[in-house]
Kinemage of the C-alpha trace (Angstrom):
@kinemage 1
@onewidth
@group {chain A} dominant
@subgroup {mainchain}
@vectorlist {calphas} color= white
{ca met a 1} P -31.176 2.448 7.320
{ca gly a 2} L -32.000 1.909 11.155
{ca glu a 3} L -31.009 4.156 13.869
{ca ile a 4} L -27.589 3.734 15.396
{ca thr a 5} L -26.205 4.564 18.791
{ca phe a 6} L -23.727 7.314 19.562
{ca asp a 7} L -21.107 4.602 20.306
{ca asp a 8} L -21.764 3.096 17.029
{ca phe a 9} L -20.847 6.474 15.381
{ca leu a 10} L -17.585 6.422 17.537
{ca ala a 11} L -16.668 3.238 16.274
{ca val a 12} L -15.978 4.692 12.727
{ca asp a 13} L -12.656 6.784 12.795
{ca ile a 14} L -13.194 9.559 10.316
{ca arg a 15} L -9.837 11.795 10.010
{ca ala a 16} L -8.854 14.758 7.997
{ca gly a 17} L -5.748 14.474 5.875
{ca thr a 18} L -4.037 15.844 2.972
{ca ile a 19} L -3.422 14.499 -0.502
{ca val a 20} L 0.239 14.547 -0.969
{ca glu a 21} L 0.208 12.263 -4.146
{ca ala a 22} L -2.326 11.376 -6.810
{ca arg a 23} L -1.918 9.148 -9.696
{ca thr a 24} L -3.965 7.069 -12.465
{ca phe a 25} L -4.815 3.748 -11.291
{ca pro a 26} L -4.964 1.727 -14.737
{ca glu a 27} L -5.502 -1.630 -13.256
{ca ala a 28} L -8.581 -0.775 -11.534
{ca arg a 29} L -11.877 -2.277 -13.163
{ca lys a 30} L -13.466 1.312 -13.130
{ca pro a 31} L -11.519 4.411 -13.730
{ca ala a 32} L -9.852 5.537 -10.438
{ca tyr a 33} L -6.812 7.311 -8.885
{ca val a 34} L -4.373 6.154 -6.260
{ca leu a 35} L -4.339 8.708 -3.522
{ca met a 36} L -1.420 9.036 -0.894
{ca ile a 37} L -2.901 10.889 2.199
{ca asp a 38} L -1.051 12.367 4.896
{ca phe a 39} L -3.065 11.896 8.212
{ca gly a 40} L -0.321 13.640 10.420
{ca pro a 41} L 2.609 11.922 12.480
{ca lys a 42} L 0.451 9.597 14.409
{ca ile a 43} L -1.321 7.908 11.528
{ca gly a 44} L 1.153 8.738 8.719
{ca val a 45} L 0.559 8.332 5.016
{ca lys a 46} L -1.796 6.141 3.707
{ca lys a 47} L -3.004 4.667 0.278
{ca ser a 48} L -6.836 5.002 -1.059
{ca ser a 49} L -7.977 4.021 -4.213
{ca ala a 50} L -10.799 6.351 -5.163
{ca gln a 51} L -13.184 6.552 -8.242
{ca ile a 52} L -13.241 10.336 -8.607
{ca thr a 53} L -11.990 10.673 -12.353
{ca asp a 54} L -15.087 12.570 -13.609
{ca his a 55} L -14.667 15.685 -11.393
{ca tyr a 56} L -10.827 15.615 -10.740
{ca thr a 57} L -7.572 15.526 -11.982
{ca pro a 58} L -4.390 14.123 -10.291
{ca glu a 59} L -2.782 17.345 -10.391
{ca gly a 60} L -5.912 19.218 -8.868
{ca leu a 61} L -5.917 16.658 -5.896
{ca val a 62} L -2.383 17.260 -4.587
{ca gly a 63} L -2.552 19.684 -1.322
{ca arg a 64} L -6.346 19.064 -1.109
{ca gln a 65} L -7.692 18.096 2.273
{ca val a 66} L -10.117 15.216 2.535
{ca met a 67} L -11.855 13.088 4.909
{ca ala a 68} L -11.462 9.464 5.181
{ca val a 69} L -12.311 6.287 7.220
{ca val a 70} L -9.041 5.050 8.644
{ca asn a 71} L -10.045 2.190 10.830
{ca phe a 72} L -11.504 -0.274 8.396
{ca pro a 73} L -9.403 -3.276 7.433
{ca pro a 74} L -7.343 -2.698 4.144
{ca arg a 75} L -8.966 -3.749 1.073
{ca gln a 76} L -7.123 -5.460 -1.846
{ca ile a 77} L -8.189 -3.879 -5.138
{ca gly a 78} L -6.545 -5.335 -8.069
{ca pro a 79} L -2.686 -4.985 -7.291
{ca leu a 80} L -3.398 -2.325 -4.608
{ca arg a 81} L -3.869 -2.558 -1.059
{ca ser a 82} L -6.338 0.336 -0.145
{ca glu a 83} L -5.701 1.452 3.515
{ca val a 84} L -8.247 3.922 3.907
{ca leu a 85} L -11.706 4.783 2.575
{ca thr a 86} L -11.635 8.327 1.169
{ca leu a 87} L -15.330 9.969 1.429
{ca gly a 88} L -17.560 11.276 -1.062
{ca phe a 89} L -21.274 11.612 -2.392
{ca glu a 90} L -22.982 10.689 -5.745
{ca asp a 91} L -23.815 13.912 -7.706
{ca ala a 92} L -27.076 13.501 -9.933
{ca glu a 93} L -25.259 11.499 -12.740
{ca gly a 94} L -23.534 9.202 -10.081
{ca ala a 95} L -19.929 10.436 -10.281
{ca ile a 96} L -18.409 10.937 -6.941
{ca val a 97} L -17.993 14.177 -5.297
{ca leu a 98} L -15.342 14.354 -2.324
{ca ala a 99} L -16.490 15.174 1.256
{ca gly a 100} L -15.043 18.453 1.885
{ca leu a 101} L -14.109 20.598 4.854
{ca asp a 102} L -15.097 24.037 5.182
{ca gly a 103} L -11.652 25.315 6.542
{ca lys a 104} L -8.130 23.664 6.963
{ca val a 105} L -7.939 21.765 10.092
{ca pro a 106} L -4.410 19.842 11.264
{ca asp a 107} L -3.854 16.417 9.218
{ca gly a 108} L -5.052 13.428 11.576
{ca lys a 109} L -7.855 15.567 13.203
{ca arg a 110} L -10.763 13.460 14.118
{ca leu a 111} L -14.406 14.028 12.845
{ca met a 112} L -16.373 15.122 16.031
C-alpha cells in the first residue's frame, strides 16, 4: 500500500462502542454474528455483521468494547443492513480476532 496523508486518516471515523446484543446470523454465506453496538448518545446503537465465530460466542461478546468504522456507507449483507465495520485482524489460520482497547473509554470516543 502507498502512503496516505494525515487528512486521509482523519477521513476514517473509528469509534469505540460496547456490544449490547450479539446473535447468530444464519442467513450469512460465511458463519457470522449480528452485533448491536452502542456508540453513545451522539451516534446511537448500530448494527454490524462480523465473521468472528471462530474465537467468540454471542454470550461472550455482550459487554465487550470494540472499535468500528462508523462513516462507511451501510452495506447490505443478505437480509441485514450492516451500518458499521467492526475492526479485527486475521490470526495465523485466517480467523478474525477483534481489535481491542487496552482500557475502558466512553462509548462514541474517536480513535486519535
